[in-house]
C-alpha positions in Angstrom: 151.8 56.8 96.1 149.9 56.1 93.6 146.0 57.0 94.9 147.8 59.6 96.2 148.4 60.7 92.2 145.0 59.2 91.1 143.4 61.5 93.2 145.1 64.7 92.0 145.6 63.4 88.4 141.2 62.8 88.5 141.2 66.9 90.1 143.0 68.2 87.5 141.0 66.1 85.2 137.3 67.5 86.5 138.9 71.0 87.0 139.0 71.1 82.9 135.1 71.1 82.7 133.9 74.2 81.1 133.4 77.1 84.1 129.2 77.4 83.2 129.5 74.3 84.7 131.6 74.8 87.8 134.2 77.2 88.3 138.2 76.8 88.2 139.2 75.3 91.6 136.4 74.5 93.0 137.6 70.9 92.7 139.5 69.6 95.4 140.1 66.7 98.2 138.2 69.2 100.8 134.6 69.3 101.5 132.7 73.4 100.8 131.5 75.1 104.4 130.1 78.0 102.3 127.7 78.9 99.6 129.9 81.0 97.9 132.2 77.8 97.0 129.4 76.0 95.5 129.3 74.2 93.3 132.1 72.7 94.3 133.1 68.8 93.3 134.9 66.4 96.3 137.5 63.6 95.3 138.6 61.1 97.1 139.9 57.4 97.2 139.2 54.3 98.9 139.5 51.0 98.3 142.9 50.9 97.6 145.3 48.3 96.2 148.9 48.7 94.9 149.1 46.4 91.5 152.4 45.1 90.1 153.2 47.6 86.7 156.0 46.2 84.3 158.4 44.1 85.1 159.6 44.6 88.3 158.1 48.3 88.1 160.1 48.6 84.2 157.7 49.5 81.5 159.8 51.1 79.0 163.6 51.7 78.0 164.3 53.6 75.1 168.2 53.8 73.7 169.4 57.5 73.7 172.7 56.8 72.2 175.6 54.0 72.1 176.4 54.3 76.0 173.1 56.0 76.6 169.4 54.0 78.0 166.4 56.1 79.5 164.1 54.1 81.5 160.3 54.5 82.5 159.5 52.7 85.4 155.7 53.1 87.0 153.3 51.8 89.6 150.1 51.2 89.4 146.8 51.4 91.6 143.2 50.3 91.8 140.2 50.9 93.5 137.5 53.6 94.2 137.4 57.1 93.1 134.5 58.6 95.1 133.1 62.1 94.0 130.8 64.6 95.8 129.3 66.9 93.5 127.6 69.8 96.1 125.7 72.8 94.7 122.5 75.3 96.5 120.1 74.1 93.6 119.1 70.4 93.1 119.3 71.2 88.8 122.6 72.7 89.4 123.9 69.2 90.6 122.0 67.3 88.4 123.7 69.4 85.9 127.0 68.9 86.9 126.4 65.0 88.0 125.5 64.8 84.0 129.0 67.0 82.9 131.2 64.6 85.3 129.9 61.2 83.8 129.9 62.4 80.1 133.9 63.3 80.9 134.6 60.1 82.9 132.5 58.0 80.6 133.3 59.8 77.0 136.3 60.9 77.0 139.0 57.6 76.7 141.6 60.0 76.1 141.2 62.3 78.4 141.6 61.0 81.6 144.1 58.3 79.4 146.4 61.1 79.1 145.9 61.5 82.8 146.7 57.9 83.6 143.8 56.0 83.9 143.8 52.4 82.4 140.0 52.4 83.2 137.7 55.0 85.3 134.2 53.4 85.2 131.1 55.0 87.5 130.1 52.1 89.5 127.0 54.1 91.4 125.6 57.5 91.6 123.2 58.7 94.3 121.4 59.0 96.1 121.1 63.4 95.9 120.6 64.5 99.6 119.8 68.1 100.8 122.4 68.5 103.6 123.8 71.2 105.5 127.2 73.4 105.3 129.8 73.8 108.1 127.9 77.6 107.8 124.4 75.7 108.0 123.3 76.9 104.7 120.9 74.4 102.6 122.8 72.4 99.7 122.0 69.4 97.9 125.6 66.8 97.4 125.2 63.7 95.1 127.9 61.1 95.3 129.2 59.4 92.7 131.9 56.0 92.9 133.7 55.1 90.0 136.0 52.4 89.8 139.3 52.5 88.5 143.1 51.5 87.2 145.7 53.9 87.4 149.5 53.8 86.5 151.7 56.5 87.0 155.0 56.4 84.8 158.2 58.4 85.7 161.1 58.7 83.3 164.0 58.1 84.4 167.3 60.5 83.8 169.9 58.1 81.8 171.9 55.8 83.6 175.5 54.7 82.6 175.3 51.6 84.6 172.2 50.1 82.3 168.8 49.2 82.9 169.8 46.1 85.4 170.9 47.5 88.7 170.2 44.2 90.8 169.7 40.8 89.9 168.3 38.5 93.2 169.0 35.0 92.8 167.5 32.4 95.0 169.2 29.1 94.0 167.1 26.2 95.7 169.3 23.1 95.7 171.3 21.0 98.2 173.2 24.3 99.7 169.9 26.8 99.2 172.4 30.0 97.7 170.7 33.5 97.7 173.0 36.0 96.6 172.4 39.7 94.5 174.7 40.6 91.7 175.1 44.2 91.9 
């Protein structure tokens, strides 16, 4: 789930590039099929590992009143975010690559606000001439980024409190195991 959210968030971040670089809506998880949708950026995720966040997923609490608390839970993932930059012209792909790398490595406030704790370019290239589904010529430049993403979800206030259940595994003579509500 976190990897899917990370991919969606990166698509939103990249879709914020200036229209002169890439038209709005040309960043997605689908490869372009025709020249009229170029330039395009394709985003996908690989080698994902889910990581623990906070204590049991709990990353924060906030007191709302004497009897109500709000909690924030999170899930975290790390892996490789793969980008494919597509255009009909090699120079357009290079300009798009410059803009993407500048955004990913120079805008920690933008990527951090999207939930990325780390997003670093690991490899780029080589640019390859290729054919679209319509057999039109295009160029594609792959970029791979390592990432750590944390998806924080604030929970609604709950009168039951922050601790929902406690699991006790007592290793003694009787080896007792109990879940306390």
